[in-house]
C-alpha positions as CSV (number, residue, x, y, z in Angstrom):
1,M,-4.4,6.3,-20.0
2,K,-5.7,10.0,-19.9
3,I,-8.3,11.1,-17.7
4,I,-10.0,14.1,-16.9
5,F,-10.5,15.1,-13.5
6,A,-13.6,16.7,-12.3
7,G,-14.1,18.7,-8.9
8,T,-14.0,21.8,-7.2
9,P,-13.3,22.0,-3.2
10,E,-10.1,22.0,-1.2
11,V,-11.1,18.3,-0.5
12,A,-10.6,17.2,-3.9
13,V,-7.2,18.7,-4.2
14,P,-5.3,15.8,-2.8
15,S,-6.8,13.6,-5.4
16,L,-6.1,15.4,-8.1
17,E,-2.3,15.7,-7.1
18,K,-2.0,11.6,-5.9
19,L,-3.4,11.1,-9.9
20,C,-0.9,13.3,-11.2
21,E,2.0,11.6,-9.5
22,T,0.5,7.9,-10.5
23,D,2.4,6.5,-13.2
24,G,0.2,5.1,-16.2
25,I,-2.1,7.8,-15.6
26,E,-1.8,11.3,-17.5
27,V,-4.2,13.8,-16.1
28,A,-5.3,15.8,-19.7
29,A,-7.9,18.1,-18.2
30,V,-9.2,19.2,-15.3
31,I,-13.0,20.4,-14.9
32,T,-14.3,22.3,-12.1
33,R,-16.9,25.4,-11.3
34,P,-16.4,29.1,-12.4
35,D,-14.7,31.2,-10.3
36,A,-16.8,32.3,-7.4
37,P,-17.1,35.7,-5.5
38,V,-15.7,35.6,-2.0
39,G,-15.6,37.6,1.1
40,R,-17.0,41.1,1.8
41,G,-15.7,42.2,-1.5
42,R,-17.0,39.5,-3.7
43,K,-13.8,39.3,-5.7
44,L,-14.1,36.4,-8.0
45,K,-11.6,33.8,-6.9
46,P,-10.8,30.3,-8.6
47,S,-11.6,27.2,-6.9
48,P,-8.5,25.1,-4.9
49,V,-8.8,22.7,-8.2
50,K,-8.3,25.3,-10.4
51,T,-5.9,26.7,-8.6
52,Y,-3.7,23.7,-8.6
53,A,-4.3,22.9,-12.4
54,L,-3.2,26.3,-13.1
55,E,0.1,25.9,-11.1
56,N,0.7,22.6,-12.6
57,S,-0.1,23.6,-16.6
58,I,-3.1,21.3,-16.9
59,P,-5.8,22.5,-19.1
60,V,-8.9,23.7,-16.9
61,I,-12.6,23.7,-18.4
62,E,-14.8,25.5,-16.8
63,I,-18.4,25.0,-18.8
64,S,-21.0,23.7,-17.2
65,P,-22.2,20.0,-18.3
66,R,-25.4,21.0,-19.2
67,D,-23.5,23.2,-22.1
68,P,-24.3,22.2,-25.9
69,D,-20.3,22.3,-25.9
70,F,-19.5,20.2,-22.8
71,I,-19.2,17.1,-24.7
72,E,-17.1,18.5,-27.8
73,A,-14.8,19.9,-24.8
74,V,-14.3,16.4,-23.0
75,N,-13.6,14.6,-26.2
76,K,-11.1,17.0,-27.3
77,T,-9.0,16.0,-24.4
78,G,-8.1,12.4,-25.9
79,A,-9.3,11.2,-22.3
80,Q,-10.7,7.9,-21.8
81,A,-12.1,7.8,-18.6
82,A,-12.7,10.8,-15.7
83,A,-12.1,10.5,-11.8
84,V,-14.8,13.1,-10.0
85,V,-14.5,14.4,-6.5
86,A,-16.7,16.5,-4.9
87,Y,-17.5,18.3,-8.0
88,G,-20.7,19.9,-7.5
89,H,-22.8,18.8,-10.8
90,I,-25.2,16.2,-11.4
91,L,-24.0,14.4,-15.0
92,A,-26.1,13.4,-17.7
93,Q,-26.5,10.0,-19.3
94,K,-24.9,11.5,-22.3
95,V,-22.4,12.8,-20.5
96,L,-22.0,9.6,-19.0
97,D,-21.2,7.9,-22.2
98,S,-18.9,10.2,-23.7
99,L,-15.9,8.6,-22.3
100,P,-15.1,5.0,-23.3
101,L,-14.3,3.6,-19.7
102,G,-16.4,5.5,-18.1
103,W,-16.5,8.0,-15.0
104,Y,-15.9,7.2,-11.6
105,N,-16.5,9.0,-8.1
106,L,-14.9,9.1,-5.0
107,H,-17.3,9.5,-2.4
108,F,-17.0,10.2,1.3
109,S,-18.9,7.0,2.9
110,L,-19.2,3.7,3.1
111,L,-21.9,3.4,-0.1
112,P,-24.4,2.6,0.3
113,Q,-25.1,4.2,3.5
114,W,-25.1,8.0,3.3
115,R,-25.7,8.5,-0.3
116,G,-25.8,12.3,-1.2
117,A,-24.7,15.3,-0.8
118,A,-23.4,15.8,2.8
119,P,-22.4,12.0,4.2
120,V,-19.1,13.2,6.3
121,Q,-21.7,15.6,8.3
122,R,-24.4,13.3,8.6
123,A,-22.2,10.6,9.5
124,V,-21.2,12.8,12.2
125,W,-24.5,14.0,13.2
126,A,-25.7,10.6,13.4
127,G,-23.0,9.4,16.2
128,D,-21.2,6.7,13.4
129,E,-18.5,5.3,14.8
130,M,-16.9,4.2,11.5
131,T,-17.0,5.7,8.2
132,G,-14.7,5.7,5.3
133,T,-14.5,6.5,1.1
134,T,-15.9,4.5,-1.8
135,V,-14.8,4.6,-5.3
136,F,-17.4,3.6,-7.7
137,K,-18.8,3.8,-11.5
138,I,-21.0,6.8,-11.7
139,T,-24.5,5.3,-13.1
140,A,-27.8,7.5,-13.5
141,G,-29.1,6.9,-10.1
142,M,-27.5,8.8,-7.1
143,D,-24.3,7.3,-5.9
144,S,-25.5,4.0,-6.5
145,G,-23.1,2.7,-8.9
146,P,-20.8,-0.2,-8.9
147,I,-18.0,-0.1,-6.3
148,L,-14.1,-0.8,-7.6
149,G,-12.9,-0.2,-3.8
150,Q,-13.5,1.3,-0.4
151,T,-11.2,2.3,3.2
152,T,-12.5,2.9,6.5
153,A,-11.9,5.2,9.0
154,Q,-12.9,5.8,12.6
155,I,-14.7,8.8,13.7
156,G,-13.2,9.7,17.2
157,P,-15.8,11.2,20.3
158,H,-14.8,15.1,19.6
159,D,-14.0,14.6,15.4
160,T,-15.5,17.3,13.5
161,S,-16.9,17.1,9.9
162,G,-13.8,19.3,8.9
163,D,-11.5,17.0,10.9
164,M,-13.0,13.8,9.0
165,F,-12.5,15.6,5.8
166,E,-8.7,16.1,6.0
167,R,-8.5,12.7,6.9
168,L,-10.6,10.9,4.2
169,A,-9.4,12.9,1.4
170,K,-5.6,11.9,1.8
171,D,-7.5,8.2,2.5
172,G,-9.6,8.6,-0.6
173,A,-6.7,10.1,-3.0
174,Q,-4.7,7.0,-2.7
175,L,-7.5,5.0,-3.2
176,L,-9.1,6.7,-6.2
177,A,-5.2,6.3,-7.5
178,L,-5.3,2.5,-7.2
179,S,-8.8,2.7,-9.2
180,M,-8.1,4.3,-11.8
181,K,-4.9,2.6,-12.1
182,T,-7.3,-1.0,-12.3
183,V,-9.6,1.1,-15.0
184,A,-6.3,1.9,-17.0
185,D,-4.7,-1.8,-17.1
186,G,-8.2,-3.6,-17.3
187,T,-8.1,-5.2,-13.9
188,A,-11.2,-3.3,-12.5
189,K,-13.8,-5.6,-10.9
190,P,-16.7,-3.4,-10.0
191,V,-19.5,-4.9,-7.6
192,E,-22.7,-3.7,-7.7
193,Q,-24.0,-2.6,-4.3
194,P,-26.5,-4.2,-2.3
195,G,-30.2,-3.3,-2.2
196,G,-31.9,-2.5,1.4
197,A,-32.8,1.2,2.6
198,Y,-30.1,3.3,3.8
199,E,-29.6,6.7,5.2
200,K,-29.5,9.5,2.8
201,A,-27.2,12.4,3.4
202,E,-28.9,15.1,2.9
203,K,-27.5,18.7,2.6
204,I,-27.4,20.8,5.3
205,N,-28.5,24.2,5.1
206,V,-28.6,27.3,7.3
207,E,-31.2,26.7,9.5
208,D,-30.2,23.3,10.1
209,S,-27.1,24.4,11.5
210,I,-28.7,26.4,14.0
211,V,-28.0,24.4,17.6
212,R,-30.3,23.3,19.6
213,F,-29.9,23.0,23.3
214,N,-33.2,21.4,24.4
215,V,-32.4,18.3,23.5
216,P,-29.0,15.9,25.6
217,A,-26.0,16.8,25.8
218,F,-24.6,14.1,23.3
219,A,-26.9,15.4,20.3
220,A,-26.0,19.0,20.7
221,D,-22.3,18.1,20.6
222,R,-22.8,16.2,17.1
223,Q,-24.8,18.5,15.8
224,I,-22.0,21.2,16.4
225,R,-19.5,19.0,15.3
226,A,-21.2,17.9,12.2
227,C,-21.9,21.7,11.4
228,T,-18.0,22.3,11.8
229,P,-16.4,24.2,10.0
230,A,-19.3,24.6,7.1
231,P,-22.0,26.0,7.4
232,G,-21.1,26.9,11.0
233,A,-23.0,25.8,14.3
234,R,-24.9,28.9,15.0
235,T,-27.0,30.7,17.8
236,A,-27.6,33.7,19.0
237,Y,-26.3,35.2,22.0
238,R,-28.9,37.5,24.4
239,P,-27.0,39.1,27.5
240,D,-30.6,39.0,29.2
241,E,-34.4,39.0,27.6
242,K,-34.4,42.7,26.9
243,S,-31.2,42.7,24.7
244,E,-31.2,42.0,21.3
245,S,-29.5,39.2,20.1
246,I,-25.7,38.7,18.6
247,K,-24.8,36.1,16.3
248,I,-22.3,33.6,17.2
249,I,-20.8,30.6,15.7
250,I,-19.7,27.8,18.6
251,T,-16.6,26.5,16.9
252,K,-15.3,24.0,19.4
253,A,-17.4,22.2,22.5
254,Q,-17.4,19.2,24.4
255,I,-20.0,17.4,27.1
256,A,-19.2,18.1,30.6
257,T,-18.6,15.0,32.9
258,E,-20.4,14.9,35.9
259,E,-17.2,14.8,37.9
260,E,-15.9,17.8,36.2
261,I,-19.4,19.6,37.3
262,N,-18.9,18.1,41.0
263,K,-15.2,19.7,41.2
264,S,-16.5,23.2,40.0
265,A,-17.1,26.1,42.2
266,L,-20.3,26.3,40.1
267,A,-21.0,22.8,40.8
268,E,-24.6,23.7,41.8
269,S,-25.6,26.2,39.4
270,L,-24.4,23.7,36.7
271,K,-26.5,21.0,38.2
272,N,-29.8,23.3,37.7
273,L,-28.7,25.3,34.5
274,T,-31.7,25.3,31.7
275,P,-31.5,24.7,28.1
276,G,-29.5,27.4,26.5
277,H,-28.8,29.4,29.6
278,I,-25.0,30.0,29.9
279,I,-22.8,29.8,33.1
280,A,-19.0,31.0,32.9
281,D,-16.1,31.5,35.5
282,K,-12.6,32.9,34.7
283,K,-11.5,29.8,32.5
284,H,-14.9,27.9,31.7
285,V,-18.2,28.6,29.5
286,W,-21.2,26.1,29.9
287,A,-24.6,26.4,28.3
288,G,-27.4,23.9,29.3
289,T,-28.9,21.4,27.4
290,A,-31.6,19.3,28.3
291,T,-29.1,17.1,30.2
292,L,-25.7,17.6,31.2
293,P,-24.2,20.7,30.3
294,L,-22.3,21.6,27.2
295,E,-18.7,23.4,27.9
296,I,-18.1,25.8,25.4
297,L,-14.4,26.0,24.0
298,A,-14.4,28.9,21.2
299,V,-16.4,30.8,19.6
300,K,-16.9,33.4,16.3
301,P,-18.7,36.4,17.2
302,Q,-20.4,38.0,14.4
303,G,-17.6,40.3,12.7
304,K,-14.7,38.8,14.3
305,K,-12.1,36.1,14.2
306,E,-12.4,32.9,16.2
307,M,-11.5,33.1,20.5
308,R,-11.4,31.1,23.1
309,A,-14.8,31.5,24.8
310,A,-13.4,32.1,27.6
311,D,-11.6,35.4,26.5
312,W,-15.3,36.2,24.3
313,A,-17.4,35.7,28.1
314,R,-15.2,38.1,30.0
315,G,-15.5,40.9,27.3
316,A,-19.2,40.1,26.9
317,R,-19.2,40.2,31.0
318,I,-22.0,36.9,31.5
319,S,-24.4,37.7,33.9
320,E,-27.1,35.7,35.0
321,G,-29.9,35.2,32.7
322,A,-27.5,35.4,30.0
323,C,-28.4,32.7,27.2
324,F,-28.0,31.1,23.6
325,G,-30.8,30.8,21.2
């Protein structure tokens, strides 16, 4: 069966690669978003999916699905169905009707939970212990089409969204390939999603990613892990009340345990640490929350590379009154 693959970011590449290796499946073309400007020089860079396609001599379609010529370009490929992974466009009904066997999406959640743009991030932020992947036939509703298959994955206490995406991309690639094979041989048995009220995975914007320290430690920890690596858990470092703030991204943190606090030479100060305020010694950096302190393990100061938080703190010369937020 000839198929089209629609996708854009790095997380979609394992699925494209797996489909190219699957017997009975021929990837006739790739649909992806146009080259985008990146970096300080704002040079145009192809998407990871386009890069893979070009390296493997797969034709690339970059026009928008809203373009009048889009359906004609799709039909010229001779494809009977399409596999979609993080493409970044909503497909109109006339597009969905353009292929005889339909369009199928790999979604990074256990649908119907976490329909929407940021399912992995929202699952981590909510403190879910389990997530997974779902392949479903795309219909007019948002992530609401009938399901062909699912896989499950545990979210560990220190897993970031990036960690989960890496794991789910591999699991999902296997599931998508198996699902598309059932479409090809006519054995697919889509099951309608159950009704009911479920959490929606709203997109996380820059404002959402500003770390809140006036919440319990577990909430701040989840927020940081959910926003890592993108859009980044952002805060502002202030050496004191009179100084200007410096933008900084927290890339790794963990909740300090009571046992660790009691063993520290700074135990009394840590027990009285107020939200956002910072204490550091030669090997550790802590920030206060509404409950236990967070140990900050790694940061990315504005204009600099990621570094150990203790190394940053020595250079910043953390003193009394220093705070985040």
